[in-house]
Phi, psi and omega in degrees: 000041181298327179297320179300316179296320177302318181292323176300319180297326176298317182294331181288343183259012184297129172247103188295342176276353182250116184303315182296324178295317178295319178298319178297318179296314179300319178295320179296316180296319177301317180291324177299314177300318180298319178299313182295314181299320185274356187297133173283173178302318178296319179292325176299320178302320178292319178298322179304324179297330180288351175293351175262355180279127188304323181265318184296324185298333181298325179267315188296323181303315179293313186295320179297314181296319183288334189250346187217152165282120187251153168302146185304320181295325178287317177302314179299319179296318178299315180295320177300321179296312181294320177299321178295318178296324180293337181270352180292158177268078182211164178293330180289339184299325178297317177298322178295319177299316179297318179299315179298317179299316179296317180297314180295324178297318178297328181270358182074027181254006184290000000 
């Protein structure tokens, strides 16, 4: 899944004040979602390994949950990643908290 990692690297270089940079990031995220949605069972197994990648897991945890029925252990790992991100001292942590609330609401766990 080297292409997925390449796309993650694009997101790491986002300059939010630069329109072209934001457009590139948005295109990268769209392609990341496309990769996850189209993944075969074998490719999903490879993607699961990226949940240990320091940068990829930030995106992949959300995308896997949103796009696939996951084995419970993988789903739990994804949720743990998002919960960890929600606890960080960053502007993104609020978005992570909102995502978790929405996910729990969909499952009737709110």
